[in-house]
N, CA, C and O of each residue as an XYZ file, in Angstrom:
244
protein
N      67.037    136.369    151.402
C      67.325    136.610    152.784
C      68.832    136.753    152.924
O      69.608    136.062    152.263
N      69.223    137.662    153.798
C      70.634    137.889    154.035
C      70.871    138.015    155.536
O      70.130    138.706    156.234
N      71.896    137.349    156.019
C      72.316    137.463    157.409
C      73.657    138.179    157.400
O      74.584    137.759    156.708
N      73.763    139.269    158.174
C      74.957    140.107    158.146
C      75.578    140.158    159.539
O      74.887    140.415    160.525
N      76.883    139.912    159.611
C      77.626    139.998    160.871
C      77.938    141.464    161.149
O      78.799    142.054    160.497
N      77.241    142.048    162.113
C      77.469    143.440    162.502
C      77.889    143.522    163.972
O      77.508    144.444    164.693
N      78.679    142.541    164.394
C      79.139    142.517    165.776
C      79.968    143.749    166.118
O      79.977    144.181    167.271
N      80.657    144.313    165.150
C      81.463    145.501    165.414
C      80.615    146.760    165.525
O      81.094    147.786    166.007
N      79.355    146.696    165.084
C      78.476    147.868    165.115
C      77.606    147.871    166.370
O      77.605    148.844    167.125
N      76.850    146.759    166.597
C      75.945    146.728    167.756
C      75.895    145.370    168.447
O      74.934    145.061    169.152
N      76.934    144.558    168.244
C      77.024    143.231    168.884
C      75.879    142.304    168.496
O      75.433    141.497    169.311
N      75.397    142.413    167.254
C      74.310    141.564    166.769
C      74.572    141.107    165.337
O      75.343    141.720    164.598
N      73.915    140.029    164.973
C      73.787    139.629    163.580
C      72.457    140.187    163.083
O      71.453    140.132    163.792
N      72.453    140.716    161.885
C      71.268    141.351    161.316
C      70.627    140.429    160.279
O      71.326    139.678    159.600
N      69.289    140.485    160.156
C      68.545    139.715    159.156
C      67.818    140.691    158.238
O      67.110    141.589    158.694
N      68.009    140.493    156.926
C      67.310    141.288    155.917
C      66.587    140.349    154.969
O      67.121    139.310    154.583
N      65.363    140.722    154.595
C      64.588    139.931    153.641
C      63.670    140.861    152.872
O      63.108    141.802    153.433
N      63.524    140.595    151.598
C      62.571    141.333    150.781
C      61.865    140.362    149.850
O      62.507    139.492    149.262
N      60.587    140.497    149.712
C      59.840    139.598    148.840
C      58.721    140.341    148.135
O      58.244    141.371    148.610
N      58.314    139.811    147.010
C      57.192    140.397    146.265
C      56.115    139.338    146.124
O      55.929    138.748    145.060
N      55.419    139.114    147.216
C      54.375    138.095    147.232
C      53.276    138.505    148.205
O      53.485    139.344    149.081
N      52.111    137.905    148.038
C      51.027    138.118    148.998
C      50.516    136.791    149.544
O      49.393    136.704    150.042
N      51.357    135.749    149.445
C      50.981    134.452    150.008
C      51.378    134.396    151.483
O      52.246    135.143    151.934
N      50.734    133.509    152.215
C      51.068    133.339    153.625
C      52.361    132.536    153.740
O      52.531    131.515    153.073
N      53.261    133.003    154.587
C      54.482    132.246    154.845
C      55.048    132.621    156.207
O      54.747    133.673    156.770
N      55.872    131.725    156.707
C      56.666    131.983    157.902
C      58.117    131.738    157.533
O      58.470    130.659    157.057
N      58.957    132.737    157.753
C      60.392    132.615    157.534
C      61.030    132.418    158.899
O      60.879    133.260    159.784
N      61.741    131.310    159.074
C      62.417    131.037    160.339
C      63.914    130.999    160.096
O      64.395    130.280    159.221
N      64.646    131.779    160.880
C      66.104    131.850    160.792
C      66.649    131.266    162.084
O      66.193    131.622    163.170
N      67.631    130.362    161.971
C      68.199    129.695    163.138
C      69.671    130.008    163.274
O      70.431    129.891    162.312
N      70.079    130.409    164.480
C      71.490    130.570    164.814
C      71.999    129.172    165.149
O      71.613    128.604    166.171
N      72.845    128.620    164.317
C      73.288    127.245    164.511
C      74.279    127.093    165.655
O      74.555    125.969    166.076
N      74.817    128.186    166.167
C      75.722    128.120    167.316
C      74.941    128.031    168.628
O      75.356    127.327    169.549
N      73.813    128.740    168.718
C      73.049    128.795    169.971
C      71.689    128.111    169.876
O      71.028    127.913    170.895
N      71.265    127.749    168.675
C      69.941    127.168    168.386
C      68.804    128.156    168.608
O      67.638    127.763    168.602
N      69.122    129.425    168.801
C      68.087    130.461    168.909
C      67.449    130.646    167.540
O      68.129    130.585    166.515
N      66.132    130.874    167.529
C      65.430    131.096    166.265
C      64.671    132.415    166.300
O      64.275    132.899    167.361
N      64.478    132.978    165.121
C      63.628    134.157    164.924
C      62.696    133.802    163.782
O      63.131    133.267    162.762
N      61.410    134.100    163.951
C      60.425    133.817    162.908
C      59.741    135.106    162.485
O      59.472    135.990    163.298
N      59.470    135.185    161.195
C      58.809    136.343    160.596
C      57.630    135.795    159.797
O      57.793    134.875    158.996
N      56.433    136.367    160.015
C      55.198    135.843    159.428
C      54.581    136.860    158.482
O      54.566    138.058    158.763
N      54.071    136.367    157.352
C      53.311    137.192    156.421
C      51.934    136.548    156.232
O      51.859    135.393    155.812
N      50.843    137.264    156.530
C      49.504    136.692    156.378
C      49.059    136.638    154.907
O      49.515    137.421    154.074
N      48.168    135.704    154.620
C      47.628    135.532    153.278
C      46.939    136.810    152.814
O      46.158    137.409    153.553
N      47.235    137.218    151.592
C      46.589    138.378    150.992
C      47.250    139.710    151.300
O      46.833    140.743    150.777
N      48.272    139.698    152.140
C      48.980    140.937    152.476
C      50.324    140.970    151.761
O      51.031    139.962    151.734
N      50.688    142.108    151.182
C      52.009    142.206    150.560
C      53.100    141.992    151.616
O      53.027    142.545    152.713
N      54.093    141.199    151.279
C      55.176    140.920    152.222
C      55.976    142.190    152.476
O      56.448    142.836    151.540
N      56.122    142.535    153.733
C      56.918    143.695    154.110
C      58.397    143.316    154.123
O      58.749    142.165    154.379
N      59.245    144.279    153.850
C      60.682    144.048    153.951
C      61.051    143.876    155.417
O      60.540    144.586    156.283
N      61.934    142.938    155.686
C      62.417    142.707    157.040
C      63.800    143.320    157.156
O      64.695    143.009    156.371
N      63.969    144.183    158.130
C      65.275    144.776    158.438
C      65.463    144.696    159.946
O      65.298    145.685    160.660
N      65.807    143.524    160.410
C      65.939    143.266    161.842
C      67.408    143.422    162.237
O      68.214    142.513    162.037
N      67.742    144.575    162.796
C      69.136    144.873    163.137
C      69.508    144.450    164.558
O      70.556    144.840    165.073
N      68.655    143.659    165.179
C      68.986    143.097    166.498
C      68.536    141.646    166.583
O      68.122    141.174    167.642
N      68.619    140.948    165.468
C      68.069    139.588    165.389
C      68.754    138.625    166.342
O      68.078    137.933    167.104
N      70.065    138.564    166.317
C      70.788    137.598    167.140
C      71.958    138.271    167.857
O      72.821    138.880    167.224
N      71.973    138.153    169.167
C      73.064    138.719    169.975
C      73.993    137.579    170.384
O      74.072    137.219    171.559
N      74.684    137.023    169.415
C      75.557    135.871    169.686
C      76.958    136.116    169.162
O      77.583    135.216    168.602
N      77.443    137.310    169.339
C      78.772    137.639    168.839
C      79.846    137.033    169.748
O      79.675    136.940    170.963
N      80.938    136.631    169.134
C      82.036    136.042    169.941
C      82.699    137.083    170.819
O      83.633    136.766    171.556
């Protein structure tokens, strides 16, 4: 998982994730400045899709 500061591009922090699994999981990312969270879910038996969330957190200074 990677969190990228792109405040100069669209005033957001971006979340990227890639996995090679088919197990069920929930990935939760927390902005420690605002306590806002974003969760991404993968159901059991489904290949995990890549996450490219370019508007995950709008907490730019």
